[in-house]
N, C-alpha and C positions, 0 to 999 in steps of 0.2 A: 504493500499500499504506499509506504513512505517513498520507496524507490520510484513508483509510478508518478507520485506527486512531484518529486524533484525533476523527473524526466519531462513533465508537462509544462514546467516553467519556461517562459520565453526569455526572461532576463537571467543570465547566470548568477547564482548566489555569490560567486566570487566578486562580480562587479558590484552587486548591491552592498556587500560588506566593505569593499575597498572604497567605494564612493562615499559611503556614510562615514568611514574613518577619516577620509580626506576632508570632508566638509567639517566634521567636528574639530579637527586639528586647526583648520584655517579660521574657523569661527573664533576659536580661543585666541589665536594670534591677532586677528583683526580687531576683535573686541577690546583687547588690551592696548594695542598700539595705534589704532585708527578710530576707535570708538564705534558705538552702535549705529551712528548715522551712515557709516560706510556701507551698511547692508541695504541702503536705498538704491545703490547702483543697480541698474537692470540686470547686469551680468551676475551680481551676487544673488539677486532674487531668483533668477533661473537656476543658479548653482544650488541654492537651498531647496527649491521646488523639486529638483530631480531626486531628492532623497525619497519622499513619499511616492513620486512618480515611478521610480524604479522598483521599489518594494511592492507597490500595489500593481505594477505592470499596467499602469493607467495610460491608455492612449491619449486621453484628454489632457492630463497634466504634462506628459512629455511633449505633446504637440504644442501646448500653450507655451512651455519654456522655449521650444524651438522657434515658434513664431515670433516671440518677443525679442530674441537675441541672435538669430542666425546671421543677419546682415552685420550688426556691430561686431560680433565675435569673428566673423570672417575678415572684416576690416582690421580688427586688432591683430590677428595673426599675420595678415599681409604687412601691417606696419612693423610688427616685431621681427619677423623673419627677413623682411626686406632690409631693415636696418642692420640686422645681424650679418647679412650677406653683402652689405654696402651697396644695395641696389638703389635706383632712384626712388626718392620718397613719394609715396602715394597718399599716405595719411599719417597724421602725427599721434594717433591714438596710443601707441605704445612707446612714445618717446621717453616717458618717465622711467622705463626699464633701463635706460642708459644714462640716467642722471646719477652721477657719482656722489652727489650730496645726500642721496638716500641710501640707507644701509642695504648692502648687497643681499643679505639674507631676507630682508623684507620685500625687496623687489622680486626675489626668487619665488616668494609665495604667490605672486601674481601669475606665475606660470600655470595656475589652474585654468587659465583661459584656453590653453591648448587642449587638455582633455575635455573641457566643457564643449568646445566646438565639435570634437569627435563624437561625444555622446548625444548632442542634440541633432546630429545627422544620423547616427546609428539607431537612436531610439525610434524615430518615425519609420526608418527602414524596417526595423524589427517588429514594431507594434502597429504600424500604420499611422497615417496622419489624419486627424479629425479637422476638417475644414471649418467646423463650427466654432473653433476657438478664436477666430480673428476678432469678432466683436468683444469678446472677453479680454483679449490682449489689449485692445484699444482702451477699454474702460479701466483696466489695471494701470496702463501707462498714464492715463490722465490723473488717476488717483495718486500714483507715485510721484508724478511731477508736482502736483499741488502740495503733497506732504513734504517733498524735498524743499520746495521754496519756503514753506512755513517753518520747517524744523532745522534747517541747516544755514550755515554762514556762507558768504561769498567764496571763501576758500574752504575746501578744495573744489568748489563749483561742481558739486555732484549733479549728474545728469544734465549739466550745462544750463541749469535754471537761472544762472546769473550772467553767463557769457556764452554765446554760441561758439561752436568749434570752428567756425569759418569767419573770415574777416568781413562780416556784415552785421547789421543790427545794432551798431554802437549807439545810435540815436533813438532807439526804441524805448518807450516807457516800460516799466516793469510789467504792466498788464499786456501791452503789445508783445513784449518778449515772450511771455508765457503763452499767449494765443498762437504765436508763430511756432513755438516749440510743440504745443499740443496738436497742431496740424501736421508738423513735419515728422514727428516720431511715428504716428500710425501710417502715414503715406510714404515716407522715404525709407524708414528703417524696418517697419513691420510688414507692410503690404508686399514688397518684392519677395521677402523670405516666405511669407504665407503662400503666395502663388507658386513659387518654386517647389516648396514642400508638397503642396497639393498636387501639382503635376507629377512629381516623382513618386510620392508615397501615399497619395490620397486613397481612402477606402472606396 
């Protein structure tokens, strides 16, 4: 009976245990050295959400995490490996990884972005992609952006709620800035990933 149950699982137990252990370790480090506000980053939210997503083998949770961060995680990896290989810069998302004023060991913790990208692609491939998650991803994004603006300071500019990652918008009022961000995140960062995942892994 037990052997049949283990054989029927879609997500390997080793991945569930390893992911949970990694999340717990990184949560402890970030909570102490960066504070709880750090967990408002979309990548951290997806990272945490994959713990119940993998254990429950939930297509919905895994799809939601993938929809939220597939594009930004891809851009982070392009930024990191491009800088590592001294290729022309495409994005500055991972520039902080090469900032010598930050402790090397703390920068190394941010390498969780690499397995995160792998799992948000592997998960929908293995469990299927639920296209119904997109409206939920948008609602969560709006809520997180508003909470981030309310609860955090201009530094470290979590989720870019104080400054956009591109050289535009300097003259926007705070309300205009948030409206631009709340339109751009669903349309520029979430919708392309959603459509790609739907085409590739949609049920």
